[in-house]
mmCIF file as gemmi writes it, N, C-alpha and C atoms, coordinates in Angstrom:
data_model
loop_
_atom_site.group_PDB
_atom_site.id
_atom_site.type_symbol
_atom_site.label_atom_id
_atom_site.label_alt_id
_atom_site.label_comp_id
_atom_site.label_asym_id
_atom_site.label_entity_id
_atom_site.label_seq_id
_atom_site.pdbx_PDB_ins_code
_atom_site.Cartn_x
_atom_site.Cartn_y
_atom_site.Cartn_z
_atom_site.occupancy
_atom_site.B_iso_or_equiv
_atom_site.pdbx_formal_charge
_atom_site.auth_seq_id
_atom_site.auth_asym_id
_atom_site.pdbx_PDB_model_num
ATOM 1 N N . MET Axp A 1 ? 13.732 -2.649 -12.377 1 0 ? 1 A 1
ATOM 2 C CA . MET Axp A 1 ? 13.854 -1.208 -12.325 1 0 ? 1 A 1
ATOM 3 C C . MET Axp A 1 ? 14.509 -0.776 -13.629 1 0 ? 1 A 1
ATOM 4 N N . ASP Axp A 2 ? 13.928 0.233 -14.29 1 0 ? 2 A 1
ATOM 5 C CA . ASP Axp A 2 ? 14.545 0.646 -15.541 1 0 ? 2 A 1
ATOM 6 C C . ASP Axp A 2 ? 15.845 1.387 -15.263 1 0 ? 2 A 1
ATOM 7 N N . THR Axp A 3 ? 16.698 1.467 -16.271 1 0 ? 3 A 1
ATOM 8 C CA . THR Axp A 3 ? 18.038 2.007 -16.062 1 0 ? 3 A 1
ATOM 9 C C . THR Axp A 3 ? 18.043 3.48 -15.707 1 0 ? 3 A 1
ATOM 10 N N . ALA Axp A 4 ? 17.091 4.249 -16.257 1 0 ? 4 A 1
ATOM 11 C CA . ALA Axp A 4 ? 17.037 5.679 -15.918 1 0 ? 4 A 1
ATOM 12 C C . ALA Axp A 4 ? 16.699 5.861 -14.448 1 0 ? 4 A 1
ATOM 13 N N . LEU Axp A 5 ? 15.721 5.085 -13.957 1 0 ? 5 A 1
ATOM 14 C CA . LEU Axp A 5 ? 15.343 5.187 -12.549 1 0 ? 5 A 1
ATOM 15 C C . LEU Axp A 5 ? 16.474 4.697 -11.662 1 0 ? 5 A 1
ATOM 16 N N . ALA Axp A 6 ? 17.131 3.623 -12.064 1 0 ? 6 A 1
ATOM 17 C CA . ALA Axp A 6 ? 18.249 3.112 -11.281 1 0 ? 6 A 1
ATOM 18 C C . ALA Axp A 6 ? 19.351 4.156 -11.185 1 0 ? 6 A 1
ATOM 19 N N . ALA Axp A 7 ? 19.646 4.818 -12.286 1 0 ? 7 A 1
ATOM 20 C CA . ALA Axp A 7 ? 20.679 5.849 -12.284 1 0 ? 7 A 1
ATOM 21 C C . ALA Axp A 7 ? 20.259 7.024 -11.416 1 0 ? 7 A 1
ATOM 22 N N . GLU Axp A 8 ? 18.973 7.37 -11.494 1 0 ? 8 A 1
ATOM 23 C CA . GLU Axp A 8 ? 18.469 8.493 -10.689 1 0 ? 8 A 1
ATOM 24 C C . GLU Axp A 8 ? 18.54 8.15 -9.207 1 0 ? 8 A 1
ATOM 25 N N . THR Axp A 9 ? 18.154 6.92 -8.862 1 0 ? 9 A 1
ATOM 26 C CA . THR Axp A 9 ? 18.16 6.498 -7.468 1 0 ? 9 A 1
ATOM 27 C C . THR Axp A 9 ? 19.579 6.38 -6.932 1 0 ? 9 A 1
ATOM 28 N N . ALA Axp A 10 ? 20.51 5.957 -7.778 1 0 ? 10 A 1
ATOM 29 C CA . ALA Axp A 10 ? 21.887 5.761 -7.346 1 0 ? 10 A 1
ATOM 30 C C . ALA Axp A 10 ? 22.746 7.013 -7.524 1 0 ? 10 A 1
ATOM 31 N N . ALA Axp A 11 ? 22.113 8.133 -7.807 1 0 ? 11 A 1
ATOM 32 C CA . ALA Axp A 11 ? 22.863 9.374 -8.033 1 0 ? 11 A 1
ATOM 33 C C . ALA Axp A 11 ? 23.693 9.721 -6.802 1 0 ? 11 A 1
ATOM 34 N N . GLU Axp A 12 ? 24.72 10.496 -7.057 1 0 ? 12 A 1
ATOM 35 C CA . GLU Axp A 12 ? 25.576 10.944 -5.965 1 0 ? 12 A 1
ATOM 36 C C . GLU Axp A 12 ? 24.73 11.654 -4.906 1 0 ? 12 A 1
ATOM 37 N N . PRO Axp A 13 ? 24.969 11.354 -3.65 1 0 ? 13 A 1
ATOM 38 C CA . PRO Axp A 13 ? 24.212 12.034 -2.602 1 0 ? 13 A 1
ATOM 39 C C . PRO Axp A 13 ? 24.504 13.54 -2.611 1 0 ? 13 A 1
ATOM 40 N N . THR Axp A 14 ? 23.472 14.308 -2.335 1 0 ? 14 A 1
ATOM 41 C CA . THR Axp A 14 ? 23.668 15.752 -2.255 1 0 ? 14 A 1
ATOM 42 C C . THR Axp A 14 ? 24.357 16.08 -0.938 1 0 ? 14 A 1
ATOM 43 N N . ALA Axp A 15 ? 24.857 17.284 -0.836 1 0 ? 15 A 1
ATOM 44 C CA . ALA Axp A 15 ? 25.531 17.711 0.392 1 0 ? 15 A 1
ATOM 45 C C . ALA Axp A 15 ? 24.569 17.709 1.57 1 0 ? 15 A 1
ATOM 46 N N . ASP Axp A 16 ? 23.307 17.951 1.295 1 0 ? 16 A 1
ATOM 47 C CA . ASP Axp A 16 ? 22.307 18.032 2.355 1 0 ? 16 A 1
ATOM 48 C C . ASP Axp A 16 ? 21.443 16.771 2.354 1 0 ? 16 A 1
ATOM 49 N N . PRO Axp A 17 ? 21.585 15.926 3.384 1 0 ? 17 A 1
ATOM 50 C CA . PRO Axp A 17 ? 20.784 14.699 3.43 1 0 ? 17 A 1
ATOM 51 C C . PRO Axp A 17 ? 19.282 14.971 3.39 1 0 ? 17 A 1
ATOM 52 N N . ALA Axp A 18 ? 18.821 16.047 3.991 1 0 ? 18 A 1
ATOM 53 C CA . ALA Axp A 18 ? 17.391 16.343 3.996 1 0 ? 18 A 1
ATOM 54 C C . ALA Axp A 18 ? 16.885 16.594 2.572 1 0 ? 18 A 1
ATOM 55 N N . THR Axp A 19 ? 17.711 17.238 1.753 1 0 ? 19 A 1
ATOM 56 C CA . THR Axp A 19 ? 17.334 17.473 0.363 1 0 ? 19 A 1
ATOM 57 C C . THR Axp A 19 ? 17.223 16.154 -0.389 1 0 ? 19 A 1
ATOM 58 N N . ARG Axp A 20 ? 18.216 15.287 -0.194 1 0 ? 20 A 1
ATOM 59 C CA . ARG Axp A 20 ? 18.201 13.977 -0.869 1 0 ? 20 A 1
ATOM 60 C C . ARG Axp A 20 ? 17.016 13.146 -0.406 1 0 ? 20 A 1
ATOM 61 N N . ILE Axp A 21 ? 16.722 13.17 0.882 1 0 ? 21 A 1
ATOM 62 C CA . ILE Axp A 21 ? 15.567 12.433 1.396 1 0 ? 21 A 1
ATOM 63 C C . ILE Axp A 21 ? 14.293 12.942 0.726 1 0 ? 21 A 1
ATOM 64 N N . GLY Axp A 22 ? 14.171 14.246 0.577 1 0 ? 22 A 1
ATOM 65 C CA . GLY Axp A 22 ? 13.01 14.813 -0.105 1 0 ? 22 A 1
ATOM 66 C C . GLY Axp A 22 ? 12.908 14.338 -1.54 1 0 ? 22 A 1
ATOM 67 N N . GLU Axp A 23 ? 14.048 14.285 -2.242 1 0 ? 23 A 1
ATOM 68 C CA . GLU Axp A 23 ? 14.065 13.79 -3.624 1 0 ? 23 A 1
ATOM 69 C C . GLU Axp A 23 ? 13.625 12.33 -3.688 1 0 ? 23 A 1
ATOM 70 N N . LEU Axp A 24 ? 14.149 11.532 -2.778 1 0 ? 24 A 1
ATOM 71 C CA . LEU Axp A 24 ? 13.796 10.114 -2.759 1 0 ? 24 A 1
ATOM 72 C C . LEU Axp A 24 ? 12.328 9.911 -2.411 1 0 ? 24 A 1
ATOM 73 N N . ARG Axp A 25 ? 11.818 10.707 -1.489 1 0 ? 25 A 1
ATOM 74 C CA . ARG Axp A 25 ? 10.399 10.6 -1.137 1 0 ? 25 A 1
ATOM 75 C C . ARG Axp A 25 ? 9.509 10.979 -2.316 1 0 ? 25 A 1
ATOM 76 N N . THR Axp A 26 ? 9.957 11.919 -3.119 1 0 ? 26 A 1
ATOM 77 C CA . THR Axp A 26 ? 9.213 12.277 -4.325 1 0 ? 26 A 1
ATOM 78 C C . THR Axp A 26 ? 9.153 11.079 -5.269 1 0 ? 26 A 1
ATOM 79 N N . GLN Axp A 27 ? 10.268 10.35 -5.384 1 0 ? 27 A 1
ATOM 80 C CA . GLN Axp A 27 ? 10.281 9.142 -6.212 1 0 ? 27 A 1
ATOM 81 C C . GLN Axp A 27 ? 9.337 8.073 -5.652 1 0 ? 27 A 1
ATOM 82 N N . ILE Axp A 28 ? 9.337 7.912 -4.336 1 0 ? 28 A 1
ATOM 83 C CA . ILE Axp A 28 ? 8.431 6.946 -3.705 1 0 ? 28 A 1
ATOM 84 C C . ILE Axp A 28 ? 6.98 7.336 -3.972 1 0 ? 28 A 1
ATOM 85 N N . ASP Axp A 29 ? 6.671 8.626 -3.852 1 0 ? 29 A 1
ATOM 86 C CA . ASP Axp A 29 ? 5.306 9.092 -4.115 1 0 ? 29 A 1
ATOM 87 C C . ASP Axp A 29 ? 4.887 8.776 -5.547 1 0 ? 29 A 1
ATOM 88 N N . ALA Axp A 30 ? 5.809 8.941 -6.501 1 0 ? 30 A 1
ATOM 89 C CA . ALA Axp A 30 ? 5.507 8.624 -7.897 1 0 ? 30 A 1
ATOM 90 C C . ALA Axp A 30 ? 5.272 7.12 -8.069 1 0 ? 30 A 1
ATOM 91 N N . CYS Axp A 31 ? 6.097 6.307 -7.416 1 0 ? 31 A 1
ATOM 92 C CA . CYS Axp A 31 ? 5.903 4.854 -7.455 1 0 ? 31 A 1
ATOM 93 C C . CYS Axp A 31 ? 4.556 4.476 -6.863 1 0 ? 31 A 1
ATOM 94 N N . ASP Axp A 32 ? 4.223 5.066 -5.723 1 0 ? 32 A 1
ATOM 95 C CA . ASP Axp A 32 ? 2.942 4.77 -5.078 1 0 ? 32 A 1
ATOM 96 C C . ASP Axp A 32 ? 1.767 5.115 -5.983 1 0 ? 32 A 1
ATOM 97 N N . ALA Axp A 33 ? 1.843 6.246 -6.671 1 0 ? 33 A 1
ATOM 98 C CA . ALA Axp A 33 ? 0.763 6.646 -7.58 1 0 ? 33 A 1
ATOM 99 C C . ALA Axp A 33 ? 0.61 5.623 -8.708 1 0 ? 33 A 1
ATOM 100 N N . GLU Axp A 34 ? 1.725 5.147 -9.236 1 0 ? 34 A 1
ATOM 101 C CA . GLU Axp A 34 ? 1.673 4.133 -10.287 1 0 ? 34 A 1
ATOM 102 C C . GLU Axp A 34 ? 1.101 2.825 -9.762 1 0 ? 34 A 1
ATOM 103 N N . ILE Axp A 35 ? 1.517 2.428 -8.57 1 0 ? 35 A 1
ATOM 104 C CA . ILE Axp A 35 ? 1.008 1.189 -7.973 1 0 ? 35 A 1
ATOM 105 C C . ILE Axp A 35 ? -0.5 1.279 -7.781 1 0 ? 35 A 1
ATOM 106 N N . ILE Axp A 36 ? -0.973 2.392 -7.246 1 0 ? 36 A 1
ATOM 107 C CA . ILE Axp A 36 ? -2.409 2.567 -7.028 1 0 ? 36 A 1
ATOM 108 C C . ILE Axp A 36 ? -3.16 2.48 -8.356 1 0 ? 36 A 1
ATOM 109 N N . GLU Axp A 37 ? -2.648 3.149 -9.376 1 0 ? 37 A 1
ATOM 110 C CA . GLU Axp A 37 ? -3.291 3.104 -10.688 1 0 ? 37 A 1
ATOM 111 C C . GLU Axp A 37 ? -3.343 1.672 -11.233 1 0 ? 37 A 1
ATOM 112 N N . LEU Axp A 38 ? -2.243 0.95 -11.109 1 0 ? 38 A 1
ATOM 113 C CA . LEU Axp A 38 ? -2.197 -0.434 -11.593 1 0 ? 38 A 1
ATOM 114 C C . LEU Axp A 38 ? -3.132 -1.345 -10.801 1 0 ? 38 A 1
ATOM 115 N N . VAL Axp A 39 ? -3.193 -1.164 -9.497 1 0 ? 39 A 1
ATOM 116 C CA . VAL Axp A 39 ? -4.091 -1.982 -8.681 1 0 ? 39 A 1
ATOM 117 C C . VAL Axp A 39 ? -5.539 -1.712 -9.068 1 0 ? 39 A 1
ATOM 118 N N . GLN Axp A 40 ? -5.89 -0.447 -9.247 1 0 ? 40 A 1
ATOM 119 C CA . GLN Axp A 40 ? -7.257 -0.12 -9.657 1 0 ? 40 A 1
ATOM 120 C C . GLN Axp A 40 ? -7.588 -0.753 -11.005 1 0 ? 40 A 1
ATOM 121 N N . ARG Axp A 41 ? -6.637 -0.716 -11.933 1 0 ? 41 A 1
ATOM 122 C CA . ARG Axp A 41 ? -6.847 -1.337 -13.246 1 0 ? 41 A 1
ATOM 123 C C . ARG Axp A 41 ? -7.006 -2.841 -13.102 1 0 ? 41 A 1
ATOM 124 N N . ARG Axp A 42 ? -6.155 -3.449 -12.277 1 0 ? 42 A 1
ATOM 125 C CA . ARG Axp A 42 ? -6.225 -4.896 -12.06 1 0 ? 42 A 1
ATOM 126 C C . ARG Axp A 42 ? -7.56 -5.295 -11.448 1 0 ? 42 A 1
ATOM 127 N N . LEU Axp A 43 ? -8.041 -4.519 -10.483 1 0 ? 43 A 1
ATOM 128 C CA . LEU Axp A 43 ? -9.315 -4.83 -9.833 1 0 ? 43 A 1
ATOM 129 C C . LEU Axp A 43 ? -10.473 -4.76 -10.82 1 0 ? 43 A 1
ATOM 130 N N . ALA Axp A 44 ? -10.47 -3.755 -11.672 1 0 ? 44 A 1
ATOM 131 C CA . ALA Axp A 44 ? -11.534 -3.628 -12.667 1 0 ? 44 A 1
ATOM 132 C C . ALA Axp A 44 ? -11.534 -4.835 -13.616 1 0 ? 44 A 1
ATOM 133 N N . ILE Axp A 45 ? -10.347 -5.249 -14.044 1 0 ? 45 A 1
ATOM 134 C CA . ILE Axp A 45 ? -10.24 -6.407 -14.937 1 0 ? 45 A 1
ATOM 135 C C . ILE Axp A 45 ? -10.713 -7.668 -14.222 1 0 ? 45 A 1
ATOM 136 N N . SER Axp A 46 ? -10.285 -7.84 -12.986 1 0 ? 46 A 1
ATOM 137 C CA . SER Axp A 46 ? -10.667 -9.021 -12.215 1 0 ? 46 A 1
ATOM 138 C C . SER Axp A 46 ? -12.174 -9.093 -12.005 1 0 ? 46 A 1
ATOM 139 N N . ARG Axp A 47 ? -12.78 -7.962 -11.69 1 0 ? 47 A 1
ATOM 140 C CA . ARG Axp A 47 ? -14.23 -7.938 -11.498 1 0 ? 47 A 1
ATOM 141 C C . ARG Axp A 47 ? -14.968 -8.256 -12.793 1 0 ? 47 A 1
ATOM 142 N N . GLU Axp A 48 ? -14.449 -7.777 -13.904 1 0 ? 48 A 1
ATOM 143 C CA . GLU Axp A 48 ? -15.073 -8.096 -15.188 1 0 ? 48 A 1
ATOM 144 C C . GLU Axp A 48 ? -14.983 -9.593 -15.47 1 0 ? 48 A 1
ATOM 145 N N . ILE Axp A 49 ? -13.831 -10.187 -15.188 1 0 ? 49 A 1
ATOM 146 C CA . ILE Axp A 49 ? -13.68 -11.636 -15.371 1 0 ? 49 A 1
ATOM 147 C C . ILE Axp A 49 ? -14.697 -12.375 -14.5 1 0 ? 49 A 1
ATOM 148 N N . GLY Axp A 50 ? -14.828 -11.961 -13.241 1 0 ? 50 A 1
ATOM 149 C CA . GLY Axp A 50 ? -15.794 -12.611 -12.35 1 0 ? 50 A 1
ATOM 150 C C . GLY Axp A 50 ? -17.218 -12.512 -12.865 1 0 ? 50 A 1
ATOM 151 N N . ALA Axp A 51 ? -17.582 -11.343 -13.377 1 0 ? 51 A 1
ATOM 152 C CA . ALA Axp A 51 ? -18.929 -11.15 -13.916 1 0 ? 51 A 1
ATOM 153 C C . ALA Axp A 51 ? -19.142 -12.029 -15.148 1 0 ? 51 A 1
ATOM 154 N N . LEU Axp A 52 ? -18.135 -12.118 -16.009 1 0 ? 52 A 1
ATOM 155 C CA . LEU Axp A 52 ? -18.245 -12.961 -17.201 1 0 ? 52 A 1
ATOM 156 C C . LEU Axp A 52 ? -18.359 -14.435 -16.823 1 0 ? 52 A 1
ATOM 157 N N . ARG Axp A 53 ? -17.571 -14.847 -15.834 1 0 ? 53 A 1
ATOM 158 C CA . ARG Axp A 53 ? -17.638 -16.243 -15.387 1 0 ? 53 A 1
ATOM 159 C C . ARG Axp A 53 ? -19.027 -16.551 -14.826 1 0 ? 53 A 1
ATOM 160 N N . ALA Axp A 54 ? -19.558 -15.63 -14.021 1 0 ? 54 A 1
ATOM 161 C CA . ALA Axp A 54 ? -20.878 -15.843 -13.413 1 0 ? 54 A 1
ATOM 162 C C . ALA Axp A 54 ? -21.972 -15.863 -14.48 1 0 ? 54 A 1
ATOM 163 N N . SER Axp A 55 ? -21.897 -14.949 -15.457 1 0 ? 55 A 1
ATOM 164 C CA . SER Axp A 55 ? -22.938 -14.897 -16.494 1 0 ? 55 A 1
ATOM 165 C C . SER Axp A 55 ? -22.906 -16.128 -17.395 1 0 ? 55 A 1
ATOM 166 N N . ALA Axp A 56 ? -21.755 -16.783 -17.465 1 0 ? 56 A 1
ATOM 167 C CA . ALA Axp A 56 ? -21.624 -18 -18.257 1 0 ? 56 A 1
ATOM 168 C C . ALA Axp A 56 ? -21.947 -19.247 -17.43 1 0 ? 56 A 1
ATOM 169 N N . GLY Axp A 57 ? -22.385 -19.032 -16.179 1 0 ? 57 A 1
ATOM 170 C CA . GLY Axp A 57 ? -22.749 -20.161 -15.323 1 0 ? 57 A 1
ATOM 171 C C . GLY Axp A 57 ? -21.578 -20.799 -14.607 1 0 ? 57 A 1
ATOM 172 N N . GLY Axp A 58 ? -20.438 -20.169 -14.661 1 0 ? 58 A 1
ATOM 173 C CA . GLY Axp A 58 ? -19.25 -20.718 -14.013 1 0 ? 58 A 1
ATOM 174 C C . GLY Axp A 58 ? -19.152 -20.29 -12.562 1 0 ? 58 A 1
ATOM 175 N N . THR Axp A 59 ? -18.087 -20.726 -11.921 1 0 ? 59 A 1
ATOM 176 C CA . THR Axp A 59 ? -17.844 -20.335 -10.535 1 0 ? 59 A 1
ATOM 177 C C . THR Axp A 59 ? -17.28 -18.928 -10.502 1 0 ? 59 A 1
ATOM 178 N N . ARG Axp A 60 ? -17.354 -18.317 -9.354 1 0 ? 60 A 1
ATOM 179 C CA . ARG Axp A 60 ? -16.898 -16.94 -9.195 1 0 ? 60 A 1
ATOM 180 C C . ARG Axp A 60 ? -15.385 -16.832 -9.307 1 0 ? 60 A 1
ATOM 181 N N . LEU Axp A 61 ? -14.661 -17.891 -8.99 1 0 ? 61 A 1
ATOM 182 C CA . LEU Axp A 61 ? -13.208 -17.836 -9.023 1 0 ? 61 A 1
ATOM 183 C C . LEU Axp A 61 ? -12.63 -19.152 -9.49 1 0 ? 61 A 1
ATOM 184 N N . SER Axp A 62 ? -11.357 -19.103 -9.843 1 0 ? 62 A 1
ATOM 185 C CA . SER Axp A 62 ? -10.623 -20.285 -10.277 1 0 ? 62 A 1
ATOM 186 C C . SER Axp A 62 ? -9.469 -20.497 -9.302 1 0 ? 62 A 1
ATOM 187 N N . LEU Axp A 63 ? -9.595 -21.531 -8.479 1 0 ? 63 A 1
ATOM 188 C CA . LEU Axp A 63 ? -8.565 -21.779 -7.476 1 0 ? 63 A 1
ATOM 189 C C . LEU Axp A 63 ? -7.206 -22.063 -8.106 1 0 ? 63 A 1
ATOM 190 N N . SER Axp A 64 ? -7.182 -22.766 -9.227 1 0 ? 64 A 1
ATOM 191 C CA . SER Axp A 64 ? -5.889 -23.055 -9.854 1 0 ? 64 A 1
ATOM 192 C C . SER Axp A 64 ? -5.238 -21.764 -10.348 1 0 ? 64 A 1
ATOM 193 N N . ARG Axp A 65 ? -6.03 -20.85 -10.889 1 0 ? 65 A 1
ATOM 194 C CA . ARG Axp A 65 ? -5.496 -19.562 -11.328 1 0 ? 65 A 1
ATOM 195 C C . ARG Axp A 65 ? -4.974 -18.768 -10.14 1 0 ? 65 A 1
ATOM 196 N N . GLU Axp A 66 ? -5.719 -18.768 -9.031 1 0 ? 66 A 1
ATOM 197 C CA . GLU Axp A 66 ? -5.273 -18.048 -7.841 1 0 ? 66 A 1
ATOM 198 C C . GLU Axp A 66 ? -3.962 -18.62 -7.317 1 0 ? 66 A 1
ATOM 199 N N . GLN Axp A 67 ? -3.807 -19.928 -7.359 1 0 ? 67 A 1
ATOM 200 C CA . GLN Axp A 67 ? -2.557 -20.551 -6.912 1 0 ? 67 A 1
ATOM 201 C C . GLN Axp A 67 ? -1.392 -20.127 -7.8 1 0 ? 67 A 1
ATOM 202 N N . GLN Axp A 68 ? -1.632 -20.023 -9.103 1 0 ? 68 A 1
ATOM 203 C CA . GLN Axp A 68 ? -0.582 -19.553 -10.02 1 0 ? 68 A 1
ATOM 204 C C . GLN Axp A 68 ? -0.154 -18.129 -9.664 1 0 ? 68 A 1
ATOM 205 N N . ILE Axp A 69 ? -1.131 -17.28 -9.388 1 0 ? 69 A 1
ATOM 206 C CA . ILE Axp A 69 ? -0.837 -15.887 -9.046 1 0 ? 69 A 1
ATOM 207 C C . ILE Axp A 69 ? -0.045 -15.81 -7.746 1 0 ? 69 A 1
ATOM 208 N N . LEU Axp A 70 ? -0.478 -16.552 -6.73 1 0 ? 70 A 1
ATOM 209 C CA . LEU Axp A 70 ? 0.213 -16.538 -5.446 1 0 ? 70 A 1
ATOM 210 C C . LEU Axp A 70 ? 1.638 -17.07 -5.582 1 0 ? 70 A 1
ATOM 211 N N . ALA Axp A 71 ? 1.824 -18.105 -6.386 1 0 ? 71 A 1
ATOM 212 C CA . ALA Axp A 71 ? 3.165 -18.651 -6.597 1 0 ? 71 A 1
ATOM 213 C C . ALA Axp A 71 ? 4.068 -17.626 -7.276 1 0 ? 71 A 1
ATOM 214 N N . LYS Axp A 72 ? 3.523 -16.886 -8.24 1 0 ? 72 A 1
ATOM 215 C CA . LYS Axp A 72 ? 4.297 -15.872 -8.946 1 0 ? 72 A 1
ATOM 216 C C . LYS Axp A 72 ? 4.727 -14.759 -7.998 1 0 ? 72 A 1
ATOM 217 N N . PHE Axp A 73 ? 3.802 -14.279 -7.165 1 0 ? 73 A 1
ATOM 218 C CA . PHE Axp A 73 ? 4.129 -13.216 -6.212 1 0 ? 73 A 1
ATOM 219 C C . PHE Axp A 73 ? 5.117 -13.701 -5.169 1 0 ? 73 A 1
ATOM 220 N N . SER Axp A 74 ? 4.939 -14.924 -4.697 1 0 ? 74 A 1
ATOM 221 C CA . SER Axp A 74 ? 5.836 -15.488 -3.692 1 0 ? 74 A 1
ATOM 222 C C . SER Axp A 74 ? 7.247 -15.661 -4.253 1 0 ? 74 A 1
ATOM 223 N N . ALA Axp A 75 ? 7.345 -16.153 -5.483 1 0 ? 75 A 1
ATOM 224 C CA . ALA Axp A 75 ? 8.656 -16.354 -6.094 1 0 ? 75 A 1
ATOM 225 C C . ALA Axp A 75 ? 9.382 -15.024 -6.299 1 0 ? 75 A 1
ATOM 226 N N . ALA Axp A 76 ? 8.641 -14.002 -6.666 1 0 ? 76 A 1
ATOM 227 C CA . ALA Axp A 76 ? 9.262 -12.705 -6.944 1 0 ? 76 A 1
ATOM 228 C C . ALA Axp A 76 ? 9.56 -11.906 -5.686 1 0 ? 76 A 1
ATOM 229 N N . LEU Axp A 77 ? 8.7 -12.04 -4.655 1 0 ? 77 A 1
ATOM 230 C CA . LEU Axp A 77 ? 8.79 -11.144 -3.502 1 0 ? 77 A 1
ATOM 231 C C . LEU Axp A 77 ? 8.886 -11.849 -2.153 1 0 ? 77 A 1
ATOM 232 N N . GLY Axp A 78 ? 8.905 -13.171 -2.144 1 0 ? 78 A 1
ATOM 233 C CA . GLY Axp A 78 ? 8.991 -13.898 -0.884 1 0 ? 78 A 1
ATOM 234 C C . GLY Axp A 78 ? 7.652 -13.979 -0.174 1 0 ? 78 A 1
ATOM 235 N N . PRO Axp A 79 ? 7.674 -14.331 1.11 1 0 ? 79 A 1
ATOM 236 C CA . PRO Axp A 79 ? 6.429 -14.515 1.862 1 0 ? 79 A 1
ATOM 237 C C . PRO Axp A 79 ? 5.515 -13.282 1.85 1 0 ? 79 A 1
ATOM 238 N N . ASP Axp A 80 ? 6.1 -12.097 1.932 1 0 ? 80 A 1
ATOM 239 C CA . ASP Axp A 80 ? 5.267 -10.899 1.868 1 0 ? 80 A 1
ATOM 240 C C . ASP Axp A 80 ? 4.626 -10.747 0.497 1 0 ? 80 A 1
ATOM 241 N N . GLY Axp A 81 ? 5.273 -11.263 -0.524 1 0 ? 81 A 1
ATOM 242 C CA . GLY Axp A 81 ? 4.696 -11.241 -1.866 1 0 ? 81 A 1
ATOM 243 C C . GLY Axp A 81 ? 3.432 -12.066 -1.931 1 0 ? 81 A 1
ATOM 244 N N . ALA Axp A 82 ? 3.441 -13.217 -1.274 1 0 ? 82 A 1
ATOM 245 C CA . ALA Axp A 82 ? 2.243 -14.052 -1.232 1 0 ? 82 A 1
ATOM 246 C C . ALA Axp A 82 ? 1.111 -13.307 -0.53 1 0 ? 82 A 1
ATOM 247 N N . SER Axp A 83 ? 1.437 -12.594 0.53 1 0 ? 83 A 1
ATOM 248 C CA . SER Axp A 83 ? 0.417 -11.805 1.234 1 0 ? 83 A 1
ATOM 249 C C . SER Axp A 83 ? -0.129 -10.702 0.341 1 0 ? 83 A 1
ATOM 250 N N . LEU Axp A 84 ? 0.754 -10.047 -0.395 1 0 ? 84 A 1
ATOM 251 C CA . LEU Axp A 84 ? 0.332 -9.006 -1.319 1 0 ? 84 A 1
ATOM 252 C C . LEU Axp A 84 ? -0.566 -9.589 -2.407 1 0 ? 84 A 1
ATOM 253 N N . GLY Axp A 85 ? -0.165 -10.728 -2.956 1 0 ? 85 A 1
ATOM 254 C CA . GLY Axp A 85 ? -0.977 -11.397 -3.97 1 0 ? 85 A 1
ATOM 255 C C . GLY Axp A 85 ? -2.35 -11.751 -3.436 1 0 ? 85 A 1
ATOM 256 N N . MET Axp A 86 ? -2.409 -12.25 -2.205 1 0 ? 86 A 1
ATOM 257 C CA . MET Axp A 86 ? -3.693 -12.613 -1.601 1 0 ? 86 A 1
ATOM 258 C C . MET Axp A 86 ? -4.569 -11.379 -1.413 1 0 ? 86 A 1
ATOM 259 N N . MET Axp A 87 ? -3.961 -10.27 -1.004 1 0 ? 87 A 1
ATOM 260 C CA . MET Axp A 87 ? -4.711 -9.028 -0.849 1 0 ? 87 A 1
ATOM 261 C C . MET Axp A 87 ? -5.315 -8.603 -2.187 1 0 ? 87 A 1
ATOM 262 N N . LEU Axp A 88 ? -4.532 -8.685 -3.254 1 0 ? 88 A 1
ATOM 263 C CA . LEU Axp A 88 ? -5.037 -8.311 -4.572 1 0 ? 88 A 1
ATOM 264 C C . LEU Axp A 88 ? -6.171 -9.233 -5.011 1 0 ? 88 A 1
ATOM 265 N N . LEU Axp A 89 ? -6.017 -10.521 -4.762 1 0 ? 89 A 1
ATOM 266 C CA . LEU Axp A 89 ? -7.081 -11.472 -5.112 1 0 ? 89 A 1
ATOM 267 C C . LEU Axp A 89 ? -8.354 -11.157 -4.329 1 0 ? 89 A 1
ATOM 268 N N . ARG Axp A 90 ? -8.222 -10.907 -3.044 1 0 ? 90 A 1
ATOM 269 C CA . ARG Axp A 90 ? -9.38 -10.585 -2.206 1 0 ? 90 A 1
ATOM 270 C C . ARG Axp A 90 ? -10.067 -9.314 -2.686 1 0 ? 90 A 1
ATOM 271 N N . GLN Axp A 91 ? -9.279 -8.306 -3.042 1 0 ? 91 A 1
ATOM 272 C CA . GLN Axp A 91 ? -9.846 -7.055 -3.525 1 0 ? 91 A 1
ATOM 273 C C . GLN Axp A 91 ? -10.634 -7.277 -4.81 1 0 ? 91 A 1
ATOM 274 N N . GLY Axp A 92 ? -10.138 -8.141 -5.665 1 0 ? 92 A 1
ATOM 275 C CA . GLY Axp A 92 ? -10.775 -8.372 -6.96 1 0 ? 92 A 1
ATOM 276 C C . GLY Axp A 92 ? -12.013 -9.214 -6.9 1 0 ? 92 A 1
ATOM 277 N N . ARG Axp A 93 ? -12.069 -10.157 -5.985 1 0 ? 93 A 1
ATOM 278 C CA . ARG Axp A 93 ? -13.202 -11.073 -5.926 1 0 ? 93 A 1
ATOM 279 C C . ARG Axp A 93 ? -14.005 -10.982 -4.648 1 0 ? 93 A 1
ATOM 280 N N . GLY Axp A 94 ? -13.478 -10.28 -3.646 1 0 ? 94 A 1
ATOM 281 C CA . GLY Axp A 94 ? -14.146 -10.235 -2.355 1 0 ? 94 A 1
ATOM 282 C C . GLY Axp A 94 ? -13.741 -11.435 -1.512 1 0 ? 94 A 1
ATOM 283 N N . ARG Axp A 95 ? -14.079 -11.374 -0.248 1 0 ? 95 A 1
ATOM 284 C CA . ARG Axp A 95 ? -13.764 -12.489 0.648 1 0 ? 95 A 1
ATOM 285 C C . ARG Axp A 95 ? -14.63 -13.694 0.303 1 0 ? 95 A 1
ATOM 286 N N . LEU Axp A 96 ? -14.096 -14.875 0.552 1 0 ? 96 A 1
ATOM 287 C CA . LEU Axp A 96 ? -14.855 -16.107 0.297 1 0 ? 96 A 1
ATOM 288 C C . LEU Axp A 96 ? -15.81 -16.38 1.428 1 0 ? 96 A 1
């Protein structure tokens, strides 16, 4: 988390909890928009890689690469991270 966002998130609570909740939800909405944009970008890149691999006569996916990705997500985010990584892989290449 960058320091500006951390400072904004850790700001003194306002007198009205409903106002603060609204502010925090606005931050969550901004995060969600960024996540969606990044996922869409990742999917486009992944699909291009798959098309290039197929046109070169290769396999549609690389199991060793997928294992690296899952390990990275799991290490950073725990078991749910592995699930998230698997979802991203599935979105990019489709179900096996």
